N, C-alpha and C positions, 0 to 999 in steps of 0.2 A: 706543647706537643706539635711536632712538625706535620704539616699538611702533606697529603699524597700528591705526587706529581701528576698533572694531567696535560693533555695536548692543547695548550693555549698560548704558547709563546712567553710564558711567565715562569719565574723561578718559584714554584709553589712550595717546595720544601726547604727553601732558604739555604741551599748548599752552594750557591754561586753558579749553578748550571741551570739551563732551561730545557725542559722537555727531554731530559736525559733518560736513557735506558728504558724507553717505553716499548720499543719493539713494535710489532704489528698489533693493531687495535681492532676490535670488532666494529664493523661499519653499522651505521644506524638502521639501515633497512635490512632486516633478516627474513623478510617474507618470501615465500615461493622459492624460486631457484636462486635467489640472492642469499639464502641461508648459508652461513659460514664465510661470508665475504669479510676480508681483513684489509686494513689500510695502514700505511706507515704515517708517522707524524713528521711533516716537513714544514719548517718555518711556522710552527704553531697551528698548522691546519692538518686535520686528518684527511688523508688522500682516499676518498671514497667516491667513486664515480662508476660509469659504465665499464671501465677497464677492470676494476676490482670485482664488480658484480658478474662480469662475463667470466672471469677466472673461477668464481664460485660455481657458476652454472656448468662450466666445462668440467669441473671436478666431479660433478654429479652426472655428467653425460647428458645434460639438458640443453635445450635451446634458450637463447636470451636475445631479445630484440632491443633492449634499452628500457629504462624505467619510465621514460617519457613517451614511449610508443604504445600504440594500442595492442591488445592481445590478438595475435594472429596465428599462433602455432597449432591450436586445437589438438594437443597431445596429452591432455590430462594433467598438465602442470601449470603453475602460475608463472608464466614466462616473463611477465613484465613487473612482477613483484609488487602487485597492488592489493594482495589479499584475496583476489578472485581467480577462479580457474576456468579457462576456456569460455569467458563470458560473452564472446562474440560468435561462438561457433554453433552451427546447426546440428540438430540431432540426426538429420538425414539429409543427403545431398539435394533431394528434390524439394525440400523445404526452402531452399535458397532462391528458387526461381519465382519471379513475379511477372505477370503479363504487362509489358510496357504499353501495349495498345489498349489497356483497360479491360475489365471483365465483360464478357458477353458480346464482344465485337464479332461480326460475321461477314467480313469482306471476303470476296472470292479468292484473292491472292494477296499475300503480304510477304515480300521478299527483300533481299539485299539490305540488311541493316547496317548502321554505322554507329559508333560510339564516340563521345567527346567529353572532356572534363573542363569545366571553367566556372569561376565564381563560386566555388564550393558546391557545385551541383554536378551530377552525372546526367548527360544527355543521350538519348537514343533516337535515332532517325531511321525511317524506313519508307518504302514506297508500297502503295497498295493499289488495287484495281478492282473493277467490277468484271473484268474479263480475264481469261487465262493469260499467263505471261509467256512470252517467247524469250529466248536466251537474252539476258542483259536488258530486257525492256519490259515495261508494263504498259499495256494499252489502256487508254481512258482512265488514267490514274491520278494519284495525288502523292505529295510528300508530307509526312507528318513527323513532328518532333515532340517527344515527351521528356520530362526531367524529374529528378528526384534528388533531394539534398543528401550530400555525402554523410552528414552528421545525423542522419535519421534512417530508420528502416526503409527499405525500398518500397515506395508507393507512387509509381510514376503517374504523372498527369500530363495530358497533351497541352503544350504551351505554344505551338506554332504549327501552321498548316498552310500549304499551298495547293489549291485545287487546280488541276490542269486537265480538266475533262476533255478539252479540245485537242490534246496532244499526248503523245507517249512520254512517260517519265523514265529516266535512266539513272540508276545508281546514286542515291543521295550520299554525300560524304560530309560528315561533321568535322570541322577543323577546330580543335581545342585552342583556346587563347590564353590559358593559364588563369589570370586574375578575373577576366570578364567572361561574358557569355560567348560561346563559340559561334562561328559562321557555319552556314550550311550551303553546300554546293550541290547542284543537281543538273542533270542533262535533260534537254527537251528535244524531242524529235517531232518535227512538223513535216508532213509529207511533201509539200511544195517548197518549203523554205530551207530544208536541211536541218542539221543539228546545231544546238548551241549549248553552252554551259553557263548557268546563271548562279550568282553568288550573292548571298544576303546574310545579314546578322539575324539570329533567331530572336533578337529583341525588337526587330523591326517587323512591319507588316510584310507579308510575302511579296506584295507588289513593289516593295522598296529594293529592287534588284540593283546591286552595285555595278555589275559589269556583265556583258556577254563576251565570252573569251575568244570566240573565233567566228568568222563569217559563215554565211550560208554556202550551200553547194558541197557539203561534205557529210560523211557518216563517221561514227566511231563505235567501237565495241566496248569501250570502257574508259574511265579516267580515275584519277586519285588526287588527293590534295593533302597538304601538310602546312603547319604554321611555321613562320620564321619571324619572331618578334611580332610586330604589328602587321606584317605582310602575310599573304597566303600564296603558297606555291601550288600550281595546278599542272598536272601532266595528263595528256590524252593522246589517243591514236586517231588517225584520219585516213579516209579513202574517198576518192571523188565518185560522182555519179557516172558509172559506166566507164571510168578511166582508170588506168593502172597508176594511180597516185597513192602511195602509201607513205606514212611518216608518223613519227612520235614527236610531240611538242611539249615544251615546258614554258610556263608563264609565271611571272611574279606580279601580284596584284597588291597595291598599297595606296591607300587614300584615293581610290577610284582610278589610279593610273596603272596601265598594263604594259609590261615588258615581256616579250616572248622570244624564244629561239627554237630552232629545229634541233631536236636531239639526234634524229637520224632520218634520212630518206632512203628508200630502197625500191627495187623493182618488185619485190615480193611483199607479202602481207606482214605488217607489224601490228601487234595488238596487245591489249590488256596491260597497260603500264601501271606501275606502282611507284610511289615516291616517299622518302623519309628524309628528315633534316636532322643533322647532328652538328651543333655549334654553327659554323659558317658554311657547311657543306651539305648539299642535297644529293642523294643518290636515286637515280631513276633506273628501274628494271622493267623489262618487257619481253615479249616473245617475238622472235623473228622466224617466220615460217621456213626460211631456207637455212638458218644458222643455229636456232635454238635460243637459249636464254642469253640475253644481252643486258649489260648494265654499265653505267658510267656516272661519275661524280661531277657536280657543277658547283661553282661559287653561288651561294644562295642569294647574294645581293646582285651580282653582275650577270649571272647566268652563263658565265664563261666556263668552258670545260676545264677541270683541274686534274683529271686522270685519264687513263687510257680507255678505249672502247673495248670492254671485256666480253668474251663469248664463251659459253659453255655448251658444247655440241650435244644435241638430242636428235634422234632420228625423226621425230615429229614434235609438234608443239601441243601442250595440253590445252584444254578448253577453259581452264580457270587461271586467273592471274597469279603471278608470284607476289608474295607479300614482303615488304621491307620494313625493318625497325632499326632505330639507332641503338647502339650499345655503348658501354663506357669506353671501349677501345676501337670502335668502328661501327660496322653495320652487320645485320643479319638478313639474309635473303632466303625465304622459305618457298619451296615450290614442289609440285607434283611431277613425277616422271610422265612420259608421254601416254602411258596406258592407265594412269591414275591409281597405281597399286603401290607405289613407294612415295614417301614423303622425305624430302631432302633439305638439309640446312647448309647453306654456304656462308661463311664469314668473309667480310670484306674489311679492309683497313680504313683509316680515317680519310684517305683520298680515293676510296672506292676500289682499291686494288684487291684482288682475290687473295685470301689467306688460307693456305692448305687446300684440301679437296672437299667436295661436298660430303656431308655426313648423313647417312641414312637414319632418320629418326624412327620410322616405323614402316611396316609393309606387311602384306599378307594377301589372302585370297579376296578379301572384301575391297570394293572400290572405295577410295578416299575422296572426300569433298572438303571444300571451303577451308583451305589452309590459312592460318593466321598466326603471326608471331608478335610477342609483346616483350618489351625490355623491362626486366626486373633486377633487383639487386644481385641475386645469385647468378644471373645469366639470362639468356633468352628463354621465354616460355612459349611453347608451341601448342596450338589448339587446332583440332580438326574434327570432322564428322566421319565416322566409320561404322558401318553396320547399323546405321540409324541412331548411334549414340555419340554424344559430344565427348571427346577425349582430350587429355592434356598431358604434357610431359615437360618437365624443367630440363632443358638441354644443357647440362653441365657435366663435368667429369664426375663419375661415380654418383650421378644424380638418381633420383627415384625412378621407378618404372612408371609407365603411363597409367593414369587412372581415369575413371569416368566422372565427368562433371554433370552429366544429365543422364539418368537411367531411363526416363520416359522417352521412348523412341521418337526420333524426328523422321517423319514419313514424307516421301516425295523429295523434290530437290531442296537442298538446305542452303540457307544463307547464314553467314556467321561473321561476327566482328569482335575484336578485343581492344581494350584500352587499359593502360596502367593508371591506377588511382594513386598509388604511392610506389616506392621501390619494392615494397613487400606485398602489394595487393593489386588485383586486377579485376576488371569486369568483363563479362561475356554477354553478348546479345546473339540470339539465334532465332531464326524464323522457320516456320513449318508451313509450307504452302498447302499441305493436306488439311490441316486444321485451322488455317488462317489465323495464326497466332504469332506474336512477337514476344519472346521471353528474355528476361535479363536477370543476371545473378552476379554476386561478388564472391571472390575466392582469394585465399592467401597464396603465397608463392609456391607452397607445397601442393596446391590444388585442392585444399580443403575448404568446404563451403562456409560462408559467413552470413549470419542472419541478423545480428545486431550491429548498430553503427559503431 
């Protein structure tokens, strides 16, 4: 009796042909949205992979992220075909939020958070103080960093601390390093000596400062940092004591060596720069009091300019910095308009050239705060604070409407940071100066809260 032909590259039915007339065969994984997946027999191998499973999911009108990926859709379906439904998802959005500064802390002011990913951990940095904060500064303060393993439920523990009670602390920035622990940069203001920016690895003692980026005799309103391989790129603004000296600077720090350039000098105020790195290009964006939003691209290794000096005119400059993030095809620049009622997204190409015109993400009667943008697989994700709520929108064509990431109101001046954990997942840190709390949570690209690792 002849045997039945199967897909194995053999002539099972002894008719002189191999794998003949088999047509499409059912794929082995028929769980969840993979149900109905079919694959052809090619050279003795049944073609069943993400391509075939995606076709089955699309036929059902369902989302599919790949059988090897974690469940992130939170849509009532088994999107990764592992036999479980929405296994990472929270029942309620506020369940996702965990205090990064630990339960029961009661500092007077905790503001300006930063997020970084490295070595399989999520890191959260913030500044706190025993005294009320003035804009961009905390007096008599400290820098603290907590971490939580990405492969576990969020339960942050403080792992690094720099007490600077003799000086004001300015804007800690975590610089993700990919495989290893990130670095933390923070500004220090000393009344007689001027400002400095100190950079250290969170695996070292706080006293193990790698570099002070610029000399005394200057003030700054803000700075930002980004990683480029083993190097850290830092940008800051500067004005002298009682002198009309204004400028924005960019530095590359690697192995304790510092290379720096002037991004721009001007007769008027330049302030609140932001930087992002994509491949070998760094984009710096900042406010020019006389011209509006300015941005320019630089070679991340040599710090030489590679693009034009671009300007987007505003009647006045906002009090919060623009935020920059790398995209697959260039950069995204997110900023508030001059009266903080509109949130705008401008795309730039690989060399920093503007692409199209700014797109209005949201706007209304409420004042907007703390704009932040993160690069995700579908496109840039935008987070901001409006009406005391943390809101999010995936800014892609025909993308979903904005949704609320935190329904518990954020009272007082808000600080906010975002970081991509994967192309489909991001973290948000928010500080609430009214309640002296630092909160952190994880979400998928659709803005749905994740509670399990």
